[in-house]
C-alpha positions in Angstrom: -19.6 2.6 49.6 -18.6 4.6 52.7 -15.6 2.9 54.3 -15.9 5.1 57.5 -19.7 4.8 58.1 -20.7 4.7 61.7 -23.4 2.3 61.5 -22.9 0.1 58.5 -19.8 -2.1 58.0 -18.2 -2.7 54.6 -19.6 -6.3 54.6 -23.1 -4.9 55.4 -22.9 -2.2 52.7 -21.9 -4.8 50.2 -24.7 -7.0 51.1 -27.1 -4.1 50.8 -25.9 -3.4 47.3 -25.8 -6.8 46.2 -22.1 -7.3 45.5 -19.7 -9.6 47.1 -17.5 -8.7 50.0 -14.2 -9.6 48.0 -15.3 -7.5 45.0 -14.8 -4.3 47.0 -11.2 -5.2 47.9 -10.3 -6.5 44.4 -7.6 -4.5 42.6 -7.5 -5.0 38.9 -4.1 -6.3 37.5 -4.3 -3.6 34.9 -4.5 -0.9 37.6 -1.7 -2.4 39.5 0.5 -2.4 36.5 -0.6 1.2 35.3 2.5 2.8 36.7 5.1 0.5 35.3 3.2 0.6 31.9 3.5 4.3 32.1 7.2 4.2 32.3 7.4 1.7 29.4 5.2 4.0 27.2 7.4 7.0 28.0 10.5 5.1 26.6 8.5 3.7 23.7 7.4 7.2 22.6 11.1 8.4 22.8 12.1 5.4 20.5 9.4 6.0 18.1 10.3 9.7 17.9 13.9 8.9 16.9 13.0 5.8 14.9 9.4 5.8 13.7 9.8 2.8 11.5 10.4 0.5 14.5 7.8 -2.1 15.2 7.0 -3.5 18.7 9.6 -6.4 18.4 12.5 -4.1 17.6 11.4 -1.5 20.3 11.3 -4.5 22.8 14.9 -5.3 21.9 15.9 -1.6 22.2 14.3 -1.3 25.5 16.0 -4.3 26.9 19.5 -3.6 25.5 19.8 0.1 25.6 17.4 1.0 28.4 17.9 -1.9 30.9 14.2 -2.6 30.9 13.1 -6.2 31.2 10.2 -6.1 28.9 8.8 -8.6 26.4 7.7 -8.0 22.9 4.2 -8.9 23.9 4.2 -6.4 26.6 5.3 -3.7 24.3 2.8 -4.7 21.8 -0.1 -4.6 24.3 1.0 -1.1 25.4 1.3 0.3 21.9 -2.0 -1.2 20.8 -3.6 0.3 24.0 -2.3 3.8 23.2 -2.9 3.6 19.4 0.9 3.5 18.5 2.2 2.0 15.3 5.4 1.9 13.4 5.3 3.9 10.1 5.4 1.6 7.2 4.0 1.5 3.7 0.4 0.3 3.5 -0.3 -2.6 1.2 -2.4 -2.1 -1.9 -2.3 1.7 -1.7 -2.9 1.9 -5.6 -5.5 -0.7 -6.3 -6.1 -1.7 -10.0 -9.4 -1.8 -11.5 -9.9 -4.9 -13.7 -12.1 -3.0 -16.0 -9.7 -0.4 -16.9 -7.3 -0.7 -19.8 -3.7 -1.3 -18.8 -0.8 0.0 -20.9 2.6 -1.5 -21.5 5.8 -0.4 -19.7 7.7 1.8 -22.2 10.8 2.8 -20.0 12.7 -0.5 -20.1 16.1 0.2 -21.7 15.2 3.8 -22.7 17.8 6.4 -22.7 16.3 9.4 -20.8 18.6 12.4 -21.8 16.1 15.3 -22.0 13.7 17.3 -19.7 10.0 16.6 -20.5 11.0 13.4 -22.1 9.4 11.3 -19.5 7.3 12.3 -16.4 6.3 9.9 -13.7 3.8 10.0 -10.7 2.6 8.0 -7.9 0.5 8.3 -4.6 1.8 7.8 -1.1 0.2 8.1 2.3 0.9 10.6 5.2 0.0 10.3 8.7 -1.8 13.6 10.0 -2.6 12.8 13.6 -5.0 9.9 13.8 -5.9 10.5 10.1 -4.3 9.4 6.9 -4.1 11.7 3.8 -2.6 11.1 0.4 0.0 12.9 -1.5 0.6 12.7 -5.2 3.4 14.3 -7.2 4.7 14.5 -10.8 8.5 14.5 -11.4 10.6 14.9 -14.5 12.8 11.7 -14.7 15.7 13.4 -16.3 16.1 16.1 -13.7 14.1 14.6 -10.8 12.4 18.0 -10.5 9.0 17.9 -8.8 6.8 19.6 -11.3 3.4 19.6 -9.3 1.8 17.9 -6.4 -1.4 17.7 -4.4 -2.6 16.4 -1.0 -6.2 14.9 -0.6 -8.2 13.5 2.1 -9.4 10.7 -0.3 -7.7 8.6 -3.0 -9.7 9.8 -5.9 -8.8 10.8 -9.6 -9.6 14.4 -9.1 -6.4 15.5 -7.2 -4.3 13.4 -9.5 -5.9 15.3 -12.5 -5.3 18.6 -10.8 -1.6 17.8 -10.5 -1.4 16.8 -14.1 -3.1 19.9 -15.3 -0.8 22.2 -13.4 2.4 20.4 -14.5 1.3 20.7 -18.1 0.3 24.3 -17.7 3.5 25.3 -16.2 6.1 23.1 -18.0 4.5 21.9 -21.3 3.7 18.4 -22.5 6.0 15.4 -21.8 6.7 12.7 -24.4 5.9 9.7 -22.1 3.9 9.7 -18.8 4.6 6.7 -16.4 2.4 5.5 -13.6 1.4 2.5 -11.8 -1.7 0.5 -12.7 -3.7 2.1 -9.9 -7.3 2.9 -10.7 -6.7 6.6 -10.4 -4.3 6.5 -13.3 -6.0 3.8 -15.5 -9.3 5.5 -15.2 -10.9 6.9 -18.5 -10.8 10.5 -17.1 -6.9 10.4 -16.6 -5.9 8.3 -19.7 -8.1 10.5 -21.9 -6.5 13.6 -20.5 -3.0 12.3 -21.5 -4.3 11.2 -24.9 -5.8 14.6 -25.6 -2.3 16.1 -25.3 -0.6 13.4 -27.4 1.2 11.9 -24.5 2.2 8.3 -24.6 1.1 6.2 -21.6 3.4 3.8 -19.8 2.5 1.7 -16.8 4.6 -0.1 -14.3 4.4 -3.9 -14.5 2.3 -5.7 -11.8 4.5 -6.3 -8.7 7.4 -4.4 -10.1 8.0 -1.6 -7.6 11.4 -0.8 -9.3 9.7 0.4 -12.4 8.9 3.7 -10.6 11.9 3.7 -8.3 12.6 7.6 -8.8 9.2 8.4 -7.3 9.8 5.9 -4.6 13.0 7.6 -3.7 11.2 11.0 -3.6 8.7 9.5 -1.2 11.6 8.4 1.1 13.2 11.8 1.1 10.1 13.9 1.8 9.0 11.5 4.6 12.3 11.2 6.3 13.6 14.7 5.7 10.4 16.5 6.4 7.1 14.7 7.6 8.6 12.6 10.3 10.7 15.3 12.0 8.0 18.0 11.7 4.9 16.4 13.1 2.2 18.5 11.4 -1.0 18.9 13.2 -3.5 19.9 10.5 -3.8 20.1 6.8 -2.9 23.7 6.5 0.4 23.1 8.2 1.1 20.0 6.2 0.5 21.6 2.9 2.7 24.6 3.8 5.4 22.3 5.0 5.3 20.1 1.9 5.4 23.1 -0.3 8.5 24.5 1.5 10.1 21.0 1.3 9.5 20.8 -2.5 10.9 24.2 -3.1 14.0 23.1 -1.2 14.2 19.9 -2.9 14.2 21.5 -6.3 16.3 24.5 -5.9 18.8 23.6 -2.9 19.0 19.9 -2.3 22.1 18.4 -4.1 21.5 15.0 -5.7 24.5 12.6 -5.9 22.9 10.9 -8.9 22.9 14.3 -10.6 26.7 15.1 -10.0 25.6 17.1 -6.9 23.4 19.4 -9.0 19.8 20.5 -8.0 16.9 19.4 -10.0 16.3 23.0 -11.0 19.7 23.3 -12.5 19.5 19.9 -14.1 16.1 20.8 -15.7 17.2 24.0 -17.1 20.8 22.8 -18.3 19.5 21.4 -21.7 17.5 24.6 -22.4 20.6 26.8 -21.5 22.8 24.8 -24.0 20.2 25.2 -26.8 20.0 29.0 -25.9 23.8 29.2 -26.1 23.9 27.3 -29.5 21.3 29.6 -31.0 23.2 32.8 -29.8 26.4 31.5 -31.3 
């Protein structure tokens, strides 16, 4: 179309092109609202940066009450969906059970955990890396809360869980009990046989009982809110280096209220120091 054509009017050009005259002058509603959507998007991004767990409903309330923007939750949802924005929240069925795998009883109920290496526990959580999702597993000592080993993988297979297990045993010895959920990675023949080969008793959380593995869940909350959400890693190399730095800080410098403000490293070594002192005496 050439609006300034000397010989052909707009109407004639439309006729020659086989389109209606009104189509040329039509401005889509989305184009008309593009500028206002952009302003809303900017504020939505600021809210998500501060509070990444807010969904579109809470963001809409915040925009109305704190930013004096008259927007509806549907409007915010449309804009977030258009630009691929979502609140950060736990995905359902992250660890799916395999009905063919053997399940083991939960051994920690009422158990007095008073020694390092008495009970280890593990789990898998997801991390957002740009548009991708990657998976983090870690093994912790329940007495000291010390992170013994960890791995990050693009896929939720058994291999990276086994790698973390082998490293923890190689560096810290063998635990008495190893607690997991009923996910297929941990109930697989490869994983359970590796535990049995070391004489480790297997404990598994009850179905639908998230509190059975509460210490690992607290670790996930800490690593995400104190590191992942505020660092915004862009690639796998940055993510692994950042998680490594955080777990070093978590073990050696982060004071835990539940440990009387001691670090996991000091708590883990405290019993061994007492034994050494008694032997020396």
